C-alpha beads as a LAMMPS data file, in Angstrom:
LAMMPS data file: protein, C-alpha beads

322 atoms
321 bonds

1 atom types
1 bond types

-500.0 500.0 xlo xhi
-500.0 500.0 ylo yhi
-500.0 500.0 zlo zhi

Masses

1 110.0

Atoms # bond

1 1 1 0.000 0.000 0.000
2 1 1 1.337 3.434 -0.914
3 1 1 1.989 6.053 1.740
4 1 1 -0.423 8.986 2.081
5 1 1 0.303 11.797 -0.352
6 1 1 0.102 15.583 -0.189
7 1 1 -1.137 17.920 -2.875
8 1 1 1.708 19.790 -4.595
9 1 1 2.037 23.544 -4.036
10 1 1 -0.766 25.420 -5.797
11 1 1 -0.253 26.743 -9.327
12 1 1 -2.452 29.179 -11.199
13 1 1 -2.688 32.064 -13.650
14 1 1 0.417 34.239 -13.575
15 1 1 2.744 31.343 -12.792
16 1 1 5.561 30.112 -15.015
17 1 1 4.962 26.479 -16.013
18 1 1 7.208 24.024 -17.803
19 1 1 6.341 22.151 -20.992
20 1 1 8.302 18.891 -21.263
21 1 1 8.609 16.071 -23.807
22 1 1 9.673 12.668 -22.479
23 1 1 7.762 10.604 -25.031
24 1 1 6.764 10.865 -28.693
25 1 1 7.737 13.552 -31.233
26 1 1 5.730 16.758 -31.087
27 1 1 4.145 18.412 -34.137
28 1 1 5.154 22.104 -34.272
29 1 1 1.669 23.402 -35.092
30 1 1 0.109 21.450 -32.228
31 1 1 2.787 22.606 -29.823
32 1 1 2.246 26.224 -30.840
33 1 1 -1.529 25.917 -30.368
34 1 1 -1.136 24.214 -26.980
35 1 1 1.371 26.761 -25.707
36 1 1 -0.952 29.561 -26.773
37 1 1 -3.775 27.832 -24.866
38 1 1 -1.609 27.874 -21.727
39 1 1 -1.062 31.590 -22.223
40 1 1 -4.814 32.159 -22.567
41 1 1 -5.268 30.406 -19.223
42 1 1 -2.877 32.935 -17.729
43 1 1 0.267 30.807 -17.506
44 1 1 3.758 31.733 -18.720
45 1 1 5.068 28.655 -20.588
46 1 1 8.744 27.695 -20.292
47 1 1 9.659 25.242 -23.035
48 1 1 12.010 22.282 -22.771
49 1 1 14.944 22.353 -25.194
50 1 1 13.927 19.138 -26.964
51 1 1 10.285 19.869 -27.780
52 1 1 10.852 19.870 -31.538
53 1 1 13.690 17.324 -31.567
54 1 1 13.431 13.942 -33.299
55 1 1 15.133 10.651 -32.497
56 1 1 16.936 8.645 -35.156
57 1 1 13.855 6.638 -36.162
58 1 1 11.458 9.565 -35.581
59 1 1 9.846 7.697 -32.690
60 1 1 10.619 10.094 -29.847
61 1 1 11.194 13.777 -29.076
62 1 1 14.961 13.336 -29.287
63 1 1 17.130 10.451 -28.164
64 1 1 16.916 9.146 -24.608
65 1 1 19.754 11.262 -23.215
66 1 1 18.415 14.399 -24.905
67 1 1 14.914 13.946 -23.505
68 1 1 16.209 13.291 -19.987
69 1 1 18.615 16.219 -19.997
70 1 1 15.974 18.659 -21.245
71 1 1 13.468 17.460 -18.660
72 1 1 15.974 17.705 -15.824
73 1 1 16.872 21.277 -16.845
74 1 1 13.208 22.195 -16.480
75 1 1 12.895 20.270 -13.220
76 1 1 15.897 22.138 -11.777
77 1 1 14.088 25.474 -12.145
78 1 1 12.726 26.279 -8.658
79 1 1 10.292 28.859 -10.075
80 1 1 8.108 26.355 -11.964
81 1 1 5.202 25.207 -9.747
82 1 1 3.939 22.900 -12.515
83 1 1 5.303 20.949 -15.479
84 1 1 2.949 19.920 -18.271
85 1 1 3.815 17.257 -20.835
86 1 1 3.486 17.948 -24.543
87 1 1 2.190 14.561 -25.665
88 1 1 2.111 10.838 -24.978
89 1 1 2.851 8.291 -27.686
90 1 1 5.729 6.107 -26.554
91 1 1 9.228 6.323 -25.143
92 1 1 8.688 7.105 -21.464
93 1 1 9.612 3.583 -20.373
94 1 1 13.027 3.932 -22.040
95 1 1 13.972 6.939 -19.900
96 1 1 12.195 6.011 -16.663
97 1 1 15.347 4.453 -15.088
98 1 1 17.209 7.716 -15.683
99 1 1 14.768 10.036 -13.886
100 1 1 16.562 11.973 -11.124
101 1 1 14.012 11.482 -8.360
102 1 1 16.247 13.248 -5.823
103 1 1 16.164 16.378 -7.989
104 1 1 12.383 16.158 -8.283
105 1 1 12.018 15.657 -4.532
106 1 1 13.907 18.890 -3.843
107 1 1 11.363 20.885 -5.875
108 1 1 7.809 19.614 -5.217
109 1 1 5.414 20.659 -7.979
110 1 1 2.428 19.578 -10.021
111 1 1 2.991 17.263 -12.994
112 1 1 0.226 17.073 -15.614
113 1 1 -0.111 14.426 -18.328
114 1 1 -1.473 10.963 -19.073
115 1 1 -1.245 8.070 -21.544
116 1 1 2.472 7.208 -21.993
117 1 1 3.256 9.340 -18.908
118 1 1 1.339 6.933 -16.630
119 1 1 4.434 5.231 -15.111
120 1 1 6.099 8.582 -14.449
121 1 1 3.005 9.995 -12.721
122 1 1 2.715 6.888 -10.564
123 1 1 6.411 7.249 -9.728
124 1 1 5.723 10.777 -8.477
125 1 1 2.985 9.373 -6.241
126 1 1 4.994 6.459 -4.887
127 1 1 8.477 7.997 -4.662
128 1 1 7.722 11.652 -3.897
129 1 1 4.467 11.140 -1.959
130 1 1 2.818 13.856 -4.037
131 1 1 -0.422 13.754 -5.964
132 1 1 0.191 13.798 -9.733
133 1 1 -2.403 14.906 -12.250
134 1 1 -3.816 12.635 -14.945
135 1 1 -4.823 15.507 -17.191
136 1 1 -4.568 17.239 -20.568
137 1 1 -1.503 17.211 -22.802
138 1 1 -0.249 20.458 -24.290
139 1 1 -0.061 19.313 -27.923
140 1 1 -3.302 17.322 -27.676
141 1 1 -6.246 18.506 -25.573
142 1 1 -4.858 21.987 -24.902
143 1 1 -4.053 22.421 -28.595
144 1 1 -7.599 21.377 -29.517
145 1 1 -9.107 23.681 -26.908
146 1 1 -10.458 22.654 -23.517
147 1 1 -14.190 22.790 -22.949
148 1 1 -15.539 24.536 -19.850
149 1 1 -15.611 21.368 -17.736
150 1 1 -12.057 20.378 -18.715
151 1 1 -10.722 23.858 -18.022
152 1 1 -12.402 24.075 -14.621
153 1 1 -11.205 20.584 -13.695
154 1 1 -7.592 21.419 -14.623
155 1 1 -7.487 24.794 -12.869
156 1 1 -9.201 23.416 -9.759
157 1 1 -6.677 20.567 -9.591
158 1 1 -3.671 22.870 -9.927
159 1 1 -5.097 25.205 -7.279
160 1 1 -5.730 22.266 -4.920
161 1 1 -9.463 22.932 -4.768
162 1 1 -10.524 19.666 -3.163
163 1 1 -12.724 17.973 -1.998
164 1 1 -14.710 17.531 -5.199
165 1 1 -16.879 14.901 -6.879
166 1 1 -16.951 13.567 -10.462
167 1 1 -19.952 11.656 -11.858
168 1 1 -19.653 8.329 -13.644
169 1 1 -22.208 6.500 -15.784
170 1 1 -23.095 3.297 -13.970
171 1 1 -22.220 0.554 -11.537
172 1 1 -21.233 -2.835 -12.939
173 1 1 -20.856 -4.156 -9.368
174 1 1 -22.228 -1.831 -6.720
175 1 1 -21.104 -1.814 -3.076
176 1 1 -23.464 -3.322 -0.526
177 1 1 -26.200 -1.007 0.700
178 1 1 -24.779 1.582 3.068
179 1 1 -21.178 0.678 2.199
180 1 1 -18.440 3.167 1.284
181 1 1 -15.138 2.048 -0.250
182 1 1 -12.107 4.327 -0.167
183 1 1 -8.409 4.420 -0.962
184 1 1 -5.794 6.313 -2.948
185 1 1 -6.639 6.745 -6.620
186 1 1 -4.046 4.922 -8.738
187 1 1 -3.846 3.905 -12.381
188 1 1 -3.920 5.545 -15.776
189 1 1 -3.551 4.054 -19.247
190 1 1 -4.195 0.292 -19.062
191 1 1 -1.575 -0.677 -21.649
192 1 1 1.119 1.196 -19.684
193 1 1 0.041 -0.491 -16.453
194 1 1 0.297 -3.879 -18.165
195 1 1 3.620 -2.832 -19.722
196 1 1 5.241 -2.277 -16.321
197 1 1 4.182 -5.583 -14.763
198 1 1 7.239 -7.440 -13.506
199 1 1 9.351 -4.274 -13.364
200 1 1 10.271 -2.030 -10.397
201 1 1 7.925 0.598 -11.844
202 1 1 4.665 -1.249 -11.351
203 1 1 2.738 0.458 -8.525
204 1 1 1.659 -1.175 -5.289
205 1 1 -2.100 -1.318 -5.870
206 1 1 -3.073 -2.770 -2.492
207 1 1 -5.810 -0.721 -0.861
208 1 1 -6.285 1.521 -3.904
209 1 1 -9.199 2.543 -6.060
210 1 1 -7.839 1.531 -9.471
211 1 1 -8.714 3.782 -12.422
212 1 1 -7.887 2.910 -16.005
213 1 1 -8.645 3.999 -19.568
214 1 1 -7.155 3.330 -23.004
215 1 1 -7.341 4.124 -26.712
216 1 1 -7.221 2.113 -29.946
217 1 1 -7.074 -1.249 -28.203
218 1 1 -9.324 -3.976 -29.623
219 1 1 -11.473 -6.087 -27.305
220 1 1 -9.128 -9.083 -27.222
221 1 1 -6.240 -6.888 -26.055
222 1 1 -8.296 -5.217 -23.329
223 1 1 -9.309 -8.683 -22.141
224 1 1 -5.696 -9.898 -22.325
225 1 1 -4.367 -6.969 -20.282
226 1 1 -7.052 -7.275 -17.606
227 1 1 -6.440 -11.019 -17.453
228 1 1 -2.697 -10.350 -17.142
229 1 1 -3.345 -8.055 -14.169
230 1 1 -5.667 -10.629 -12.618
231 1 1 -3.202 -13.520 -13.054
232 1 1 -0.423 -11.408 -11.535
233 1 1 -2.483 -11.194 -8.303
234 1 1 -2.298 -7.394 -8.373
235 1 1 -6.084 -7.018 -8.357
236 1 1 -6.710 -9.129 -5.267
237 1 1 -6.318 -6.373 -2.697
238 1 1 -7.690 -3.283 -4.447
239 1 1 -10.745 -1.606 -2.941
240 1 1 -12.581 -0.865 -6.203
241 1 1 -12.072 -0.345 -9.934
242 1 1 -13.386 2.535 -12.048
243 1 1 -13.074 2.736 -15.835
244 1 1 -12.724 5.924 -17.857
245 1 1 -12.893 6.375 -21.623
246 1 1 -12.327 3.504 -24.030
247 1 1 -11.738 4.698 -27.592
248 1 1 -11.365 2.142 -30.392
249 1 1 -10.811 2.863 -34.080
250 1 1 -12.330 0.699 -36.808
251 1 1 -8.950 -0.797 -37.725
252 1 1 -7.713 -1.491 -34.222
253 1 1 -11.141 -2.834 -33.316
254 1 1 -10.574 -5.817 -35.612
255 1 1 -10.467 -9.261 -34.149
256 1 1 -7.367 -11.416 -34.760
257 1 1 -7.268 -12.601 -38.387
258 1 1 -9.540 -9.850 -39.690
259 1 1 -8.078 -7.558 -42.352
260 1 1 -8.878 -4.049 -43.451
261 1 1 -11.781 -3.939 -45.914
262 1 1 -13.733 -6.730 -44.265
263 1 1 -17.077 -5.992 -42.692
264 1 1 -16.803 -3.998 -39.469
265 1 1 -17.256 -6.275 -36.445
266 1 1 -20.367 -5.926 -34.309
267 1 1 -20.443 -3.173 -31.701
268 1 1 -18.621 -4.254 -28.574
269 1 1 -20.416 -4.517 -25.267
270 1 1 -17.535 -2.857 -23.448
271 1 1 -19.087 -2.851 -19.970
272 1 1 -19.975 -6.521 -20.328
273 1 1 -16.488 -7.399 -21.570
274 1 1 -14.820 -5.526 -18.710
275 1 1 -17.128 -7.076 -16.118
276 1 1 -16.299 -10.550 -17.435
277 1 1 -12.551 -9.895 -17.761
278 1 1 -12.394 -8.495 -14.219
279 1 1 -14.523 -11.309 -12.826
280 1 1 -13.817 -13.414 -9.786
281 1 1 -13.618 -10.479 -7.366
282 1 1 -16.125 -8.927 -5.008
283 1 1 -14.854 -5.337 -5.031
284 1 1 -17.086 -2.681 -6.602
285 1 1 -16.710 -1.953 -10.312
286 1 1 -17.764 1.409 -11.782
287 1 1 -18.066 2.416 -15.426
288 1 1 -17.896 5.643 -17.388
289 1 1 -15.716 8.258 -15.688
290 1 1 -15.047 11.206 -18.016
291 1 1 -11.261 10.955 -18.151
292 1 1 -8.899 9.602 -20.774
293 1 1 -8.416 9.700 -24.541
294 1 1 -11.917 10.991 -25.389
295 1 1 -13.571 14.269 -24.497
296 1 1 -14.110 15.478 -21.895
297 1 1 -10.779 14.529 -20.343
298 1 1 -11.209 15.660 -16.746
299 1 1 -8.149 15.990 -14.519
300 1 1 -7.718 13.316 -11.833
301 1 1 -5.411 13.579 -8.783
302 1 1 -3.533 10.267 -8.756
303 1 1 -2.519 9.302 -5.225
304 1 1 -5.219 11.380 -3.549
305 1 1 -7.727 9.561 -1.366
306 1 1 -11.078 8.958 -3.085
307 1 1 -14.284 7.190 -2.132
308 1 1 -17.295 5.513 -3.730
309 1 1 -20.639 5.070 -2.000
310 1 1 -23.475 2.634 -2.629
311 1 1 -26.425 4.370 -4.258
312 1 1 -24.250 7.228 -5.514
313 1 1 -22.657 7.479 -8.978
314 1 1 -19.886 9.902 -8.077
315 1 1 -16.177 9.510 -7.445
316 1 1 -15.511 11.665 -4.406
317 1 1 -12.069 13.255 -4.237
318 1 1 -10.732 14.134 -0.795
319 1 1 -8.268 16.902 -0.011
320 1 1 -4.724 16.900 1.350
321 1 1 -3.224 13.997 3.269
322 1 1 -5.241 11.028 4.513

Bonds

1 1 1 2
2 1 2 3
3 1 3 4
4 1 4 5
5 1 5 6
6 1 6 7
7 1 7 8
8 1 8 9
9 1 9 10
10 1 10 11
11 1 11 12
12 1 12 13
13 1 13 14
14 1 14 15
15 1 15 16
16 1 16 17
17 1 17 18
18 1 18 19
19 1 19 20
20 1 20 21
21 1 21 22
22 1 22 23
23 1 23 24
24 1 24 25
25 1 25 26
26 1 26 27
27 1 27 28
28 1 28 29
29 1 29 30
30 1 30 31
31 1 31 32
32 1 32 33
33 1 33 34
34 1 34 35
35 1 35 36
36 1 36 37
37 1 37 38
38 1 38 39
39 1 39 40
40 1 40 41
41 1 41 42
42 1 42 43
43 1 43 44
44 1 44 45
45 1 45 46
46 1 46 47
47 1 47 48
48 1 48 49
49 1 49 50
50 1 50 51
51 1 51 52
52 1 52 53
53 1 53 54
54 1 54 55
55 1 55 56
56 1 56 57
57 1 57 58
58 1 58 59
59 1 59 60
60 1 60 61
61 1 61 62
62 1 62 63
63 1 63 64
64 1 64 65
65 1 65 66
66 1 66 67
67 1 67 68
68 1 68 69
69 1 69 70
70 1 70 71
71 1 71 72
72 1 72 73
73 1 73 74
74 1 74 75
75 1 75 76
76 1 76 77
77 1 77 78
78 1 78 79
79 1 79 80
80 1 80 81
81 1 81 82
82 1 82 83
83 1 83 84
84 1 84 85
85 1 85 86
86 1 86 87
87 1 87 88
88 1 88 89
89 1 89 90
90 1 90 91
91 1 91 92
92 1 92 93
93 1 93 94
94 1 94 95
95 1 95 96
96 1 96 97
97 1 97 98
98 1 98 99
99 1 99 100
100 1 100 101
101 1 101 102
102 1 102 103
103 1 103 104
104 1 104 105
105 1 105 106
106 1 106 107
107 1 107 108
108 1 108 109
109 1 109 110
110 1 110 111
111 1 111 112
112 1 112 113
113 1 113 114
114 1 114 115
115 1 115 116
116 1 116 117
117 1 117 118
118 1 118 119
119 1 119 120
120 1 120 121
121 1 121 122
122 1 122 123
123 1 123 124
124 1 124 125
125 1 125 126
126 1 126 127
127 1 127 128
128 1 128 129
129 1 129 130
130 1 130 131
131 1 131 132
132 1 132 133
133 1 133 134
134 1 134 135
135 1 135 136
136 1 136 137
137 1 137 138
138 1 138 139
139 1 139 140
140 1 140 141
141 1 141 142
142 1 142 143
143 1 143 144
144 1 144 145
145 1 145 146
146 1 146 147
147 1 147 148
148 1 148 149
149 1 149 150
150 1 150 151
151 1 151 152
152 1 152 153
153 1 153 154
154 1 154 155
155 1 155 156
156 1 156 157
157 1 157 158
158 1 158 159
159 1 159 160
160 1 160 161
161 1 161 162
162 1 162 163
163 1 163 164
164 1 164 165
165 1 165 166
166 1 166 167
167 1 167 168
168 1 168 169
169 1 169 170
170 1 170 171
171 1 171 172
172 1 172 173
173 1 173 174
174 1 174 175
175 1 175 176
176 1 176 177
177 1 177 178
178 1 178 179
179 1 179 180
180 1 180 181
181 1 181 182
182 1 182 183
183 1 183 184
184 1 184 185
185 1 185 186
186 1 186 187
187 1 187 188
188 1 188 189
189 1 189 190
190 1 190 191
191 1 191 192
192 1 192 193
193 1 193 194
194 1 194 195
195 1 195 196
196 1 196 197
197 1 197 198
198 1 198 199
199 1 199 200
200 1 200 201
201 1 201 202
202 1 202 203
203 1 203 204
204 1 204 205
205 1 205 206
206 1 206 207
207 1 207 208
208 1 208 209
209 1 209 210
210 1 210 211
211 1 211 212
212 1 212 213
213 1 213 214
214 1 214 215
215 1 215 216
216 1 216 217
217 1 217 218
218 1 218 219
219 1 219 220
220 1 220 221
221 1 221 222
222 1 222 223
223 1 223 224
224 1 224 225
225 1 225 226
226 1 226 227
227 1 227 228
228 1 228 229
229 1 229 230
230 1 230 231
231 1 231 232
232 1 232 233
233 1 233 234
234 1 234 235
235 1 235 236
236 1 236 237
237 1 237 238
238 1 238 239
239 1 239 240
240 1 240 241
241 1 241 242
242 1 242 243
243 1 243 244
244 1 244 245
245 1 245 246
246 1 246 247
247 1 247 248
248 1 248 249
249 1 249 250
250 1 250 251
251 1 251 252
252 1 252 253
253 1 253 254
254 1 254 255
255 1 255 256
256 1 256 257
257 1 257 258
258 1 258 259
259 1 259 260
260 1 260 261
261 1 261 262
262 1 262 263
263 1 263 264
264 1 264 265
265 1 265 266
266 1 266 267
267 1 267 268
268 1 268 269
269 1 269 270
270 1 270 271
271 1 271 272
272 1 272 273
273 1 273 274
274 1 274 275
275 1 275 276
276 1 276 277
277 1 277 278
278 1 278 279
279 1 279 280
280 1 280 281
281 1 281 282
282 1 282 283
283 1 283 284
284 1 284 285
285 1 285 286
286 1 286 287
287 1 287 288
288 1 288 289
289 1 289 290
290 1 290 291
291 1 291 292
292 1 292 293
293 1 293 294
294 1 294 295
295 1 295 296
296 1 296 297
297 1 297 298
298 1 298 299
299 1 299 300
300 1 300 301
301 1 301 302
302 1 302 303
303 1 303 304
304 1 304 305
305 1 305 306
306 1 306 307
307 1 307 308
308 1 308 309
309 1 309 310
310 1 310 311
311 1 311 312
312 1 312 313
313 1 313 314
314 1 314 315
315 1 315 316
316 1 316 317
317 1 317 318
318 1 318 319
319 1 319 320
320 1 320 321
321 1 321 322
C-alpha cells in the first residue's frame, strides 16, 4: 500500500509552467496551439529544449539522453510550480530508469499528463508522496481547446481545490447497501500499467481505487491486459475499480485474423467485456468516468484519497493527506 500523499504547491494564472517532452515527437503546429492555450489560461510557458527534436527513427522527441537532460533542466528550475507534458505516444519507459528522483524531490510541484506518462506519474505518487495529475496534454487537448468542464477541472486541480466529486455512468458491481469504499486513486492508461508488470515501476495497488482507460485497443487486447493483471495477483487487494474512456478505431477494433476492408465487427459490449474480464472479485466496479483519450478529459489527482458510495454514482475526491 502506498503512503499517504500531499497535494503539490498550488499553481495558477500568472505562474511560469514548464512544458516537457519525455515521449513521442511533437508536431510544431500542435505545440504552438497548446502553448498559446496555456497563455490564454494565464500561464507563462517555459519550453524544454527538446520539444521539436526527433530521435533517429522519428519515434521520440529526441534520443533518450536528450529527452532526460531537457526534462531535468526544467525540473531544476525552482520557479516552476507545474510541469505539463506535450504529448504521450511512446518512449517514457526507455527513460524512466534515468529520472533523477532526488532532484524532483527537492522541488515539489504539479505534474500534468497521461497516456504514456502513466508510469512517471505513478512514480511521483509512490516515490515523492505527491499527488500527480492525470490531465490534458499540451499538444493534444490543450491544442484542440479545452471545454468549460475540462478547463475548470484542470485549474481546480492545480489550485488544490478539493474535496470535489466527479460523476460516472453506472455501476457494474455496486457496493453493498450503506457501504463506502475508499483508498488512494491509482492507475492511468491500461496498456502502460500492463507494460510495467514485472518491473520495479509497477505500482503497489493494495488498498487503492484503481482507475484505467485506453485508446485504440481492440477487445481481445483489453481482455488480455485485464487477465494479465488478474493472473499477476495485483487485483486481489484493491478496494474498487473505475473505468474511464475507451476509444477504439475501426482498424484497431478488428479481431485477430480480420483484415482491413472486411465488414466492421459488431459493436462491442464494453461494460460486459470488462465485467467478465475483471470477474472473480467482489470489489465494486464502476463504469464511465469522463477521463482519458476521449472528451471530456477531466483531470484526476492520482494518489489522492477517493471514495465511492453505494447508491451514488460519483467519485468523491478528498483533499490533502489522509
